[in-house]
Backbone bond lengths (Angstrom), bond angles and torsions (degrees), N, CA, C in turn:
res aa  C-N    CA-C-N  psi(-1)  N-CA   C-N-CA  omega(-1)  CA-C   N-CA-C  phi
1 M - - - 1.511 - - 1.464 113.38 -
2 E 1.451 107.42 149.90 1.531 114.53 -175.53 1.473 109.09 -105.91
3 L 1.307 118.26 124.19 1.467 121.67 170.24 1.469 111.18 -62.39
4 L 1.402 114.78 120.64 1.505 114.41 -179.97 1.449 111.57 -103.91
5 H 1.378 116.27 -27.51 1.493 121.37 -172.45 1.419 110.30 -160.71
6 S 1.280 117.67 134.58 1.527 124.33 172.62 1.536 109.24 -120.07
7 G 1.313 118.31 107.63 1.460 124.27 -173.09 1.575 111.59 -97.89
8 K 1.230 116.88 -166.29 1.434 117.54 178.22 1.478 116.08 -61.10
9 V 1.340 116.88 -37.27 1.402 120.90 178.15 1.623 115.12 -121.22
10 R 1.343 113.40 -37.93 1.348 117.47 -171.52 1.610 113.30 -105.06
11 D 1.314 114.88 152.17 1.488 117.78 170.40 1.534 105.28 -118.00
12 V 1.379 112.76 135.25 1.455 119.50 176.03 1.529 112.11 -107.05
13 Y 1.262 116.64 130.77 1.395 129.91 -179.81 1.428 111.33 -114.32
14 A 1.396 122.05 142.93 1.438 127.72 167.87 1.513 108.60 -94.20
15 D 1.357 116.93 133.21 1.408 121.56 177.10 1.451 107.93 -142.48
16 G 1.358 114.08 93.32 1.414 119.46 -170.37 1.517 114.80 63.78
17 D 1.313 121.47 -131.31 1.462 121.67 174.12 1.529 112.93 -83.57
18 D 1.292 118.64 -3.73 1.437 117.85 -179.92 1.558 113.22 -105.43
19 L 1.262 117.01 167.62 1.496 125.02 170.56 1.560 109.25 -106.78
20 V 1.308 115.61 145.09 1.421 120.31 167.69 1.561 111.08 -113.91
21 L 1.350 112.18 110.28 1.525 115.59 -175.03 1.614 105.72 -91.90
22 V 1.283 120.03 126.37 1.507 125.60 -178.16 1.418 107.45 -117.94
23 A 1.379 114.64 125.24 1.498 121.55 177.60 1.414 110.16 -94.43
24 S 1.258 121.16 117.73 1.512 129.67 -176.10 1.576 104.20 -81.80
25 D 1.361 111.48 179.58 1.518 121.46 170.72 1.498 111.18 -96.88
26 R 1.382 117.26 7.83 1.455 122.12 175.26 1.515 111.19 -57.62
27 I 1.292 121.18 149.55 1.426 124.57 170.06 1.547 108.50 -130.43
28 S 1.332 114.97 141.93 1.477 117.01 175.15 1.581 113.82 -122.99
29 V 1.124 122.83 146.12 1.460 127.77 168.50 1.501 107.62 -134.40
30 Y 1.383 113.22 147.07 1.463 117.61 179.44 1.505 112.42 55.10
31 D 1.366 118.16 32.81 1.456 120.07 -177.48 1.452 116.68 64.42
32 V 1.336 122.07 14.70 1.454 130.70 177.31 1.496 109.47 -116.21
33 V 1.290 119.21 127.96 1.421 126.47 174.05 1.542 108.07 -74.48
34 L 1.326 119.31 125.74 1.389 122.33 177.91 1.480 110.46 -80.61
35 P 1.368 123.37 157.97 1.361 124.25 179.25 1.465 114.20 -78.29
36 T 1.259 122.00 -17.91 1.502 120.51 -173.93 1.539 107.94 -108.44
37 P 1.494 112.25 123.00 1.366 121.58 179.35 1.565 116.71 -69.12
38 I 1.278 120.43 156.64 1.466 121.62 172.96 1.670 106.90 -106.63
39 P 1.305 113.09 111.59 1.471 118.08 -175.37 1.527 111.27 -51.40
40 D 1.263 118.95 135.84 1.456 126.91 175.46 1.501 115.75 75.66
41 K 1.301 118.62 -10.08 1.434 131.00 -176.87 1.533 106.72 -42.28
42 G 1.320 116.44 -61.86 1.515 121.13 -171.52 1.425 108.82 -61.73
43 K 1.317 123.65 -36.66 1.448 124.67 -176.33 1.607 106.46 -72.40
44 V 1.290 118.07 -42.98 1.419 119.74 176.11 1.511 114.17 -57.32
45 L 1.293 116.25 -46.20 1.568 122.89 -178.78 1.541 107.31 -60.28
46 T 1.381 113.44 -47.29 1.582 117.75 -175.48 1.492 104.01 -66.03
47 A 1.330 125.40 -48.29 1.457 121.96 -173.26 1.457 107.93 -68.61
48 L 1.265 122.15 -39.03 1.514 120.38 179.04 1.494 116.56 -67.14
49 S 1.446 113.28 -37.26 1.395 119.09 177.11 1.600 108.42 -61.83
50 L 1.342 117.05 -50.37 1.392 120.53 -179.61 1.509 113.68 -54.55
51 W 1.339 113.84 -41.55 1.436 116.76 175.66 1.583 114.00 -63.90
52 W 1.310 120.82 -39.09 1.334 124.35 177.70 1.608 110.00 -71.08
53 F 1.252 121.62 -44.55 1.375 124.86 172.33 1.562 111.51 -41.34
54 E 1.376 114.62 -48.18 1.514 117.72 174.99 1.432 113.20 -60.10
55 Q 1.275 113.16 -43.23 1.571 113.85 -170.95 1.586 110.67 -73.44
56 L 1.266 112.59 -17.19 1.538 118.70 -177.98 1.445 112.86 -106.29
57 A 1.321 117.62 5.11 1.506 120.96 -170.87 1.564 109.40 -61.30
58 D 1.293 121.08 -32.32 1.496 124.12 -178.71 1.517 113.13 -76.28
59 L 1.352 113.55 -15.96 1.524 117.80 -177.36 1.575 110.53 -91.79
60 V 1.402 112.09 -44.55 1.293 117.03 -177.67 1.520 112.88 -151.30
61 P 1.305 126.68 143.21 1.399 128.74 179.20 1.572 111.23 -72.80
62 N 1.328 119.84 148.89 1.452 121.13 -176.63 1.594 109.27 -121.74
63 H 1.321 110.60 174.33 1.463 112.73 -169.71 1.543 112.59 -90.68
64 V 1.266 119.84 2.45 1.470 121.78 -165.10 1.533 105.54 -77.19
65 I 1.347 113.46 131.08 1.417 124.78 172.34 1.617 110.35 -102.28
66 S 1.383 115.35 -45.36 1.446 122.15 177.13 1.457 112.55 -161.94
67 A 1.329 113.24 142.10 1.510 115.91 172.04 1.568 111.44 -102.49
68 T 1.350 114.19 2.29 1.499 119.06 -178.47 1.474 112.45 -113.04
69 D 1.309 119.86 -30.19 1.415 126.27 177.92 1.446 114.34 -82.50
70 V 1.409 114.60 63.64 1.534 124.86 -177.81 1.472 106.18 -135.66
71 P 1.329 116.39 156.32 1.430 119.72 179.13 1.692 110.57 -58.51
72 A 1.307 114.02 146.35 1.390 124.81 -168.42 1.487 108.77 -57.78
73 E 1.344 119.65 -37.95 1.418 121.19 -174.41 1.517 113.69 -72.71
74 F 1.383 117.46 -13.66 1.397 123.16 173.08 1.514 116.18 -104.34
75 A 1.362 115.52 13.64 1.509 116.03 -173.16 1.466 109.29 -62.69
76 G 1.331 115.94 140.56 1.434 125.15 -179.79 1.486 117.26 81.28
77 R 1.478 118.53 -9.98 1.391 119.21 -179.18 1.561 110.84 -126.04
78 A 1.347 115.27 6.61 1.531 119.34 -175.33 1.448 113.36 -125.07
79 I 1.166 119.37 157.06 1.571 132.19 177.67 1.474 108.59 -131.59
80 R 1.382 112.47 126.97 1.488 110.73 168.85 1.484 103.33 -95.40
81 C 1.453 111.37 133.11 1.403 118.62 -171.39 1.544 117.17 -143.16
82 R 1.318 115.43 165.54 1.385 114.64 179.79 1.470 115.42 -71.75
83 R 1.423 120.36 155.73 1.425 126.72 167.72 1.406 108.99 -73.43
84 L 1.382 117.77 135.79 1.529 122.65 175.39 1.543 103.24 -135.48
85 E 1.310 110.94 163.48 1.440 127.66 170.55 1.545 102.52 -95.32
86 M 1.349 117.07 97.91 1.504 123.52 -173.91 1.506 110.42 -67.61
87 V 1.299 116.44 138.67 1.378 127.60 174.91 1.622 106.32 -66.49
88 P 1.313 114.77 132.54 1.562 114.73 -173.42 1.535 112.50 -85.04
89 I 1.269 118.45 39.50 1.448 122.51 -174.77 1.459 105.73 -140.84
90 E 1.356 117.61 138.52 1.519 121.35 163.84 1.476 108.47 -77.61
91 C 1.258 115.30 122.60 1.541 122.73 177.99 1.455 111.60 -93.79
92 V 1.332 125.52 114.53 1.394 129.86 -168.46 1.521 107.79 -131.12
93 A 1.303 113.64 132.46 1.533 117.42 171.30 1.534 106.16 -120.40
94 R 1.362 109.88 145.62 1.574 116.78 178.62 1.523 107.37 -132.58
95 G 1.387 110.04 130.80 1.427 116.09 168.68 1.467 116.92 -111.72
96 F 1.341 116.72 -2.51 1.535 126.18 173.95 1.424 107.16 -136.99
97 L 1.280 114.54 159.80 1.464 125.26 -176.39 1.525 112.25 -98.17
98 T 1.325 115.88 104.79 1.470 119.90 -177.03 1.597 111.17 -160.32
99 G 1.340 117.25 172.64 1.319 116.78 -176.14 1.522 123.10 56.56
100 G 1.375 111.40 -137.67 1.494 114.69 177.44 1.502 111.23 -63.41
101 G 1.313 119.12 -33.84 1.407 124.88 -176.41 1.635 107.50 -60.64
102 L 1.250 118.85 -36.99 1.405 126.90 -171.28 1.589 107.19 -79.15
103 K 1.400 117.56 -32.28 1.310 122.87 175.93 1.580 111.53 -68.82
104 E 1.284 113.14 -42.47 1.480 124.26 177.41 1.576 106.57 -58.28
105 Y 1.304 113.34 -53.51 1.558 118.49 -175.35 1.513 109.12 -61.19
106 E 1.344 120.14 -40.66 1.475 119.57 -177.65 1.509 108.03 -70.24
107 H 1.353 122.06 -25.46 1.512 123.48 177.66 1.560 110.14 -73.77
108 S 1.473 112.53 -48.21 1.366 118.38 -160.61 1.562 114.50 -123.92
109 G 1.309 116.83 -13.14 1.451 118.02 -166.27 1.437 117.69 78.46
110 A 1.283 120.96 4.97 1.506 126.67 -175.59 1.460 110.14 -141.24
111 V 1.372 118.69 162.25 1.416 121.18 174.01 1.504 104.08 -130.71
112 S 1.213 118.72 123.81 1.510 129.49 -176.73 1.629 108.80 47.42
113 G 1.315 112.78 40.92 1.421 117.63 172.73 1.600 107.75 93.13
114 V 1.277 122.10 -13.72 1.386 119.51 -175.95 1.600 111.54 -87.69
115 E 1.224 116.86 118.16 1.481 122.35 -169.92 1.620 104.88 -73.13
116 L 1.217 115.06 134.31 1.521 119.90 177.13 1.501 115.05 -117.00
117 P 1.288 124.03 158.74 1.453 126.71 178.89 1.485 110.66 -60.59
118 R 1.261 117.52 145.62 1.437 129.67 173.93 1.512 108.89 -58.61
119 G 1.345 112.68 155.91 1.507 118.18 173.72 1.455 122.77 75.16
120 L 1.380 118.31 9.64 1.442 126.15 179.09 1.557 105.62 -71.04
121 V 1.220 110.40 152.61 1.607 118.00 -179.13 1.570 107.70 -135.28
122 E 1.348 116.58 168.95 1.382 124.17 170.93 1.536 111.34 -35.65
123 A 1.430 115.25 120.19 1.495 122.61 174.05 1.383 115.36 72.60
124 S 1.395 121.49 13.74 1.398 125.79 172.95 1.556 111.13 -59.59
125 I 1.284 115.82 139.55 1.484 115.82 177.43 1.569 106.21 -83.53
126 L 1.375 114.66 138.47 1.314 120.93 -176.56 1.563 113.30 -78.36
127 P 1.307 122.31 154.84 1.381 122.67 175.93 1.604 116.29 -50.17
128 E 1.366 107.93 -37.13 1.581 119.23 174.13 1.459 105.89 -160.72
129 P 1.280 118.87 163.33 1.432 121.37 -176.63 1.546 107.06 -72.20
130 I 1.350 113.66 147.41 1.525 122.31 -173.75 1.494 106.03 -127.10
131 F 1.366 112.54 144.98 1.379 123.89 169.78 1.524 112.97 -84.76
132 T 1.320 116.71 119.32 1.476 123.33 -174.76 1.554 110.94 -133.64
133 P 1.408 106.09 77.55 1.508 111.03 179.90 1.455 120.16 -68.80
134 S 1.293 120.25 162.97 1.522 126.41 171.02 1.384 114.73 -137.17
135 T 1.316 116.39 169.00 1.538 118.56 177.14 1.612 108.35 -75.31
136 K 1.172 113.72 167.56 1.491 123.93 176.38 1.566 107.06 -106.91
137 A 1.294 113.29 91.55 1.460 125.77 179.58 1.492 115.38 -67.20
138 P 1.208 127.03 139.77 1.484 124.24 168.70 1.550 109.86 -59.50
139 M 1.307 116.23 159.43 1.480 118.61 -179.36 1.443 114.79 -63.59
140 G 1.339 115.12 131.97 1.462 123.42 -172.31 1.510 116.30 96.19
141 E 1.384 112.97 -9.14 1.510 120.99 179.37 1.472 112.16 -109.59
142 H 1.245 123.68 162.26 1.490 123.69 -178.78 1.512 113.40 -98.21
143 D 1.285 109.78 137.28 1.583 116.26 171.70 1.481 106.48 -68.82
144 E 1.387 108.06 141.17 1.626 115.67 178.27 1.358 115.62 -115.49
145 P 1.344 124.15 133.95 1.468 124.28 -172.97 1.635 110.55 -53.64
146 M 1.213 115.81 150.51 1.480 120.52 177.19 1.675 105.91 -129.45
147 T 1.306 112.43 144.99 1.572 119.33 173.51 1.491 101.04 -85.51
148 F 1.324 112.34 162.91 1.472 122.48 175.80 1.504 110.40 -59.62
149 A 1.351 117.50 -36.87 1.441 122.84 175.51 1.444 114.45 -55.38
150 E 1.423 112.67 -40.06 1.501 114.46 -179.00 1.362 111.87 -76.50
151 V 1.339 123.32 -27.82 1.450 126.89 168.50 1.540 110.54 -57.64
152 V 1.334 113.97 -50.30 1.423 117.37 -179.26 1.494 109.83 -57.14
153 D 1.396 118.50 -45.27 1.453 119.12 178.35 1.584 112.98 -61.80
154 K 1.210 120.16 -29.58 1.376 123.61 178.63 1.537 118.14 -79.05
155 V 1.337 115.82 -40.94 1.410 121.60 -172.83 1.565 115.37 -119.91
156 G 1.346 114.38 -11.07 1.529 119.13 -170.72 1.429 112.51 97.89
157 T 1.378 115.50 159.48 1.487 123.67 179.59 1.500 111.49 -63.66
158 E 1.335 114.72 -52.99 1.549 113.85 -176.98 1.532 119.63 -59.09
159 T 1.415 113.00 -42.55 1.421 117.68 171.80 1.502 114.29 -65.83
160 A 1.194 117.12 -46.26 1.537 120.48 176.03 1.558 110.10 -50.61
161 E 1.224 119.68 -50.40 1.524 124.12 -175.86 1.528 104.65 -66.13
162 R 1.326 120.29 -41.19 1.513 116.97 176.65 1.504 113.85 -63.06
163 L 1.419 112.05 -37.92 1.542 111.37 -177.62 1.485 106.08 -66.67
164 R 1.363 121.31 -41.75 1.442 123.03 -173.27 1.501 106.95 -62.14
165 K 1.335 116.03 -45.48 1.513 121.65 -169.92 1.609 105.30 -68.68
166 L 1.323 119.50 -50.25 1.407 120.84 175.36 1.526 115.59 -52.27
167 T 1.255 114.22 -49.39 1.481 124.38 -178.20 1.611 110.08 -54.58
168 I 1.321 109.58 -50.63 1.464 115.78 -177.70 1.495 108.39 -70.78
169 D 1.343 121.77 -34.83 1.448 119.88 -179.80 1.548 111.48 -67.12
170 V 1.318 114.03 -38.77 1.511 121.10 -178.43 1.550 103.73 -64.18
171 Y 1.221 120.03 -47.44 1.450 125.86 -171.95 1.612 102.12 -64.90
172 C 1.207 124.18 -49.33 1.431 128.52 -174.37 1.545 107.97 -65.20
173 R 1.268 122.71 -41.73 1.393 121.82 175.42 1.485 110.22 -66.43
174 G 1.313 120.71 -40.40 1.481 127.57 176.32 1.486 110.13 -54.83
175 T 1.370 111.47 -46.57 1.492 114.91 -172.32 1.441 111.47 -72.69
176 E 1.351 118.76 -34.68 1.458 122.85 177.96 1.551 111.90 -63.74
177 L 1.248 117.16 -40.69 1.449 123.54 -176.32 1.582 107.03 -75.73
178 A 1.343 115.16 -42.57 1.409 115.27 179.52 1.513 119.86 -67.37
179 A 1.430 109.21 -32.19 1.398 119.42 176.91 1.543 110.59 -63.95
180 D 1.224 122.01 -36.18 1.472 127.92 173.79 1.526 112.47 -58.45
181 R 1.362 115.20 -25.77 1.427 120.84 -177.74 1.598 112.86 -108.47
182 G 1.219 114.95 14.99 1.492 123.50 175.37 1.419 112.65 74.75
183 I 1.350 117.07 34.86 1.687 120.20 -179.86 1.587 101.48 -127.53
184 L 1.310 108.81 140.94 1.406 119.04 167.39 1.525 107.55 -101.17
185 V 1.237 114.04 140.48 1.544 123.21 169.36 1.508 113.55 -100.58
186 A 1.325 117.56 99.44 1.343 117.08 -173.56 1.642 114.76 -69.83
187 D 1.408 110.29 -40.80 1.418 114.32 178.64 1.495 107.97 -160.83
188 T 1.256 121.74 163.68 1.444 122.42 -178.83 1.485 111.32 -150.52
189 K 1.308 118.56 150.57 1.519 118.68 174.36 1.577 105.58 -122.45
190 I 1.288 113.44 136.81 1.473 118.91 177.85 1.563 108.94 -124.82
191 E 1.391 110.35 153.92 1.534 117.10 175.87 1.538 108.24 -107.48
192 L 1.215 117.71 130.55 1.531 120.30 175.15 1.625 107.95 -126.71
193 G 1.380 109.00 146.66 1.507 117.24 177.54 1.474 109.36 -142.01
194 W 1.404 113.73 169.73 1.389 119.84 179.18 1.525 112.77 -98.36
195 A 1.379 115.00 129.44 1.342 118.65 168.15 1.487 114.10 -77.61
196 V 1.439 117.91 166.54 1.526 115.66 -176.98 1.469 116.34 -60.33
197 D 1.293 116.58 -22.82 1.501 123.25 175.63 1.447 120.02 -77.82
198 G 1.375 108.49 -6.27 1.559 118.26 -178.72 1.422 112.03 92.49
199 T 1.381 125.40 4.63 1.419 125.04 179.94 1.598 110.59 -81.59
200 L 1.312 116.70 142.30 1.326 122.03 172.14 1.477 113.84 -77.97
201 V 1.375 118.76 127.07 1.469 123.55 -173.79 1.341 113.42 -121.70
202 L 1.426 124.67 138.08 1.351 131.06 173.65 1.550 109.86 -75.66
203 A 1.311 116.29 131.49 1.511 121.95 -173.86 1.466 111.26 -134.21
204 D 1.340 109.55 -173.69 1.568 122.41 174.49 1.467 105.36 56.26
205 E 1.383 120.55 -122.16 1.388 124.91 -178.36 1.502 108.00 -119.82
206 V 1.299 119.25 168.38 1.457 124.13 -175.40 1.541 112.47 -152.46
207 L 1.279 112.81 124.74 1.496 123.04 177.62 1.490 111.42 48.13
208 T 1.449 114.38 57.15 1.452 127.78 171.07 1.351 114.65 -100.49
209 P 1.256 124.07 176.68 1.537 124.13 166.07 1.443 117.13 -69.84
210 D 1.454 113.04 -19.33 1.466 114.14 178.62 1.608 111.99 -86.76
211 S 1.394 112.39 -21.32 1.485 115.84 -178.63 1.496 116.13 -106.25
212 S 1.414 113.58 -0.37 1.477 118.95 -169.58 1.577 111.04 -142.58
213 R 1.274 115.31 167.66 1.426 118.82 172.68 1.431 106.94 -117.75
214 F 1.311 120.67 115.76 1.436 125.05 176.85 1.518 112.75 -109.05
215 W 1.358 111.28 132.80 1.541 115.41 178.80 1.574 106.21 -128.69
216 P 1.413 111.90 149.68 1.433 116.35 167.44 1.410 118.71 -64.35
217 A 1.272 118.59 129.89 1.501 115.45 -175.16 1.495 107.83 -74.13
218 E 1.322 123.46 -32.29 1.443 124.76 -177.19 1.524 109.49 -55.85
219 S 1.316 122.36 -41.27 1.455 121.42 -174.59 1.532 113.22 -104.59
220 Y 1.349 115.21 18.95 1.524 116.59 178.89 1.278 108.52 -67.21
221 Q 1.392 117.69 134.63 1.547 124.22 171.47 1.499 108.39 -153.90
222 P 1.402 118.51 114.21 1.414 119.36 176.93 1.541 111.54 -58.97
223 G 1.321 111.87 159.25 1.480 120.32 176.59 1.528 115.85 90.37
224 R 1.294 111.77 7.70 1.549 118.64 175.73 1.556 108.67 -151.77
225 A 1.287 113.92 168.60 1.433 122.20 174.66 1.613 105.94 -70.62
226 Q 1.345 114.75 143.16 1.409 120.67 176.45 1.498 114.80 -98.42
227 F 1.367 120.79 151.77 1.413 124.45 158.97 1.436 107.91 -50.50
228 S 1.399 116.93 135.46 1.490 120.12 175.61 1.535 119.83 -125.34
229 Y 1.211 115.16 129.54 1.501 113.40 177.51 1.574 111.27 -88.47
230 D 1.313 114.61 60.70 1.435 120.28 -172.05 1.545 106.83 -165.66
231 K 1.336 116.29 -171.34 1.414 121.14 -173.51 1.573 116.68 -72.34
232 Q 1.361 113.70 4.43 1.414 120.11 -176.91 1.631 111.85 -58.75
233 Y 1.457 110.70 -29.78 1.491 116.74 173.10 1.448 115.01 -62.15
234 V 1.406 116.96 -36.48 1.434 123.27 173.19 1.473 117.01 -68.01
235 R 1.371 109.78 -39.31 1.504 119.05 174.92 1.565 112.60 -61.88
236 D 1.398 110.86 -39.31 1.443 110.33 -178.60 1.515 110.63 -75.38
237 W 1.330 120.34 -34.89 1.406 120.38 176.67 1.547 108.72 -62.73
238 A 1.264 118.22 -40.95 1.518 120.80 -177.71 1.442 109.21 -67.26
239 A 1.384 118.12 -40.18 1.478 117.49 -179.63 1.571 111.11 -63.31
240 G 1.265 118.86 -33.21 1.494 119.87 176.31 1.502 121.01 -91.57
241 S 1.265 112.86 6.52 1.367 118.89 -174.01 1.517 120.40 -85.72
242 G 1.395 109.05 -14.36 1.438 119.00 -175.10 1.540 114.88 90.00
243 W 1.405 117.28 -3.30 1.364 120.46 179.63 1.476 113.43 -68.72
244 N 1.295 122.57 143.16 1.424 123.44 -177.35 1.471 115.89 -86.88
245 K 1.402 117.77 13.13 1.494 123.12 175.58 1.501 111.99 66.44
246 Q 1.261 116.41 20.75 1.503 117.89 177.73 1.622 106.18 -119.02
247 D 1.315 115.50 155.97 1.473 122.19 173.32 1.605 103.13 -65.07
248 P 1.380 115.37 140.28 1.506 127.77 -5.06 1.502 110.75 -79.09
249 A 1.199 119.37 154.17 1.499 124.80 173.18 1.601 106.01 -96.96
250 P 1.350 106.14 157.00 1.522 117.77 -176.83 1.573 106.59 -76.77
251 E 1.368 112.66 160.36 1.483 120.46 169.69 1.466 109.27 -64.66
252 V 1.449 115.53 143.93 1.447 119.99 -178.71 1.460 105.88 -89.30
253 P 1.409 121.73 136.94 1.419 125.15 179.23 1.569 113.71 -57.92
254 A 1.274 119.98 148.77 1.455 120.40 177.72 1.480 111.88 -50.75
255 E 1.353 118.53 -50.41 1.365 126.17 -170.66 1.558 112.35 -63.69
256 V 1.454 114.69 -27.72 1.489 118.58 179.40 1.582 107.22 -80.13
257 V 1.398 112.44 -36.00 1.454 114.23 174.19 1.598 115.69 -56.54
258 E 1.392 111.48 -52.87 1.348 117.56 -179.33 1.551 113.92 -61.22
259 A 1.268 120.03 -40.97 1.425 125.60 178.34 1.570 111.39 -65.15
260 T 1.243 117.08 -31.86 1.459 122.77 -177.56 1.531 107.96 -79.29
261 R 1.421 116.43 -40.68 1.389 119.54 179.57 1.664 107.94 -61.90
262 A 1.447 110.47 -43.45 1.413 111.28 -178.70 1.581 115.70 -60.53
263 R 1.302 113.08 -34.42 1.467 113.49 178.47 1.495 114.81 -74.17
264 Y 1.291 115.69 -31.91 1.516 117.09 168.23 1.428 112.65 -55.73
265 V 1.295 117.06 -52.71 1.497 125.26 -174.77 1.582 109.09 -64.16
266 D 1.349 118.12 -43.24 1.306 121.86 -177.72 1.565 114.94 -61.78
267 V 1.416 112.98 -43.85 1.437 111.10 -176.82 1.520 108.82 -77.38
268 Y 1.341 121.76 -27.05 1.461 118.70 167.53 1.509 113.53 -53.32
269 E 1.339 114.96 -49.95 1.523 120.89 -176.66 1.564 108.09 -63.77
270 K 1.290 117.26 -42.53 1.395 120.96 -176.35 1.537 111.32 -65.96
271 L 1.289 116.06 -47.72 1.444 120.04 178.07 1.539 120.24 -63.95
272 T 1.512 111.26 -47.65 1.376 114.92 -177.56 1.500 118.37 -87.50
273 G 1.297 117.06 -19.45 1.405 131.82 -174.93 1.566 108.74 74.96
274 N 1.325 120.45 13.84 1.414 125.45 176.92 1.414 113.47 -95.84
275 R 1.326 124.12 145.36 1.505 126.69 175.24 1.494 108.76 -82.01
276 W 1.315 112.57 138.95 1.482 115.74 -177.63 1.549 105.26 -87.86
277 E 1.384 115.28 126.76 1.317 116.47 -175.49 1.574 105.43 -107.61
């Protein structure tokens, strides 16, 4: 196999006409890869994505060819998938106000150009889910928010509307299934690409702790930060560490690593109903 790309978390290999997507245990915050891996993270991301691809198959086709026909050294953390022409936009849906969306709102009263009601606070539920796309920045640079008009300028009206609809549909299906399991999905990012026949296909990962914010419904309370089953714990540690958010990043303390691993495993078990072995 030929290594085509090594990203923040995933490595992409060419294997004949197929791609092999390998999820590592690397973790990134503020668009910087930290030097300390999170054990089992790549396997959790892969297993959870495969579960979600099945739950979403009637909404949108996905890129999966096989989760077993992969090199033995990548077993459990790799997917053999179709080659796609990737959409040059990060497709994000938000149902709650937090993270970068909250900062935008506090500055302008809008997120990605979508005007929101006044008086919203940290973790406020939005009147309806919104499409808040961003640029796809090269590794080490930051994604920048895009308005829907900017998406139209980049890919055309028809494609922009399809991206918005698919992103919201995936988010809504995810929130419905997660709610039945006591979990709120604050926001999520998906990757879409064009198949050779012109079909829009769901790719990369979907509704994982790396691409989404998951909160326990039982403790949800707007107006404060929420407990998160995702890498927010690492973000919070990084924010208080004195690090300047530039490369090189500091080593992550062992207790932060273990707590983060536990959250990834916990949300996998809660969502899928499967025990993590």
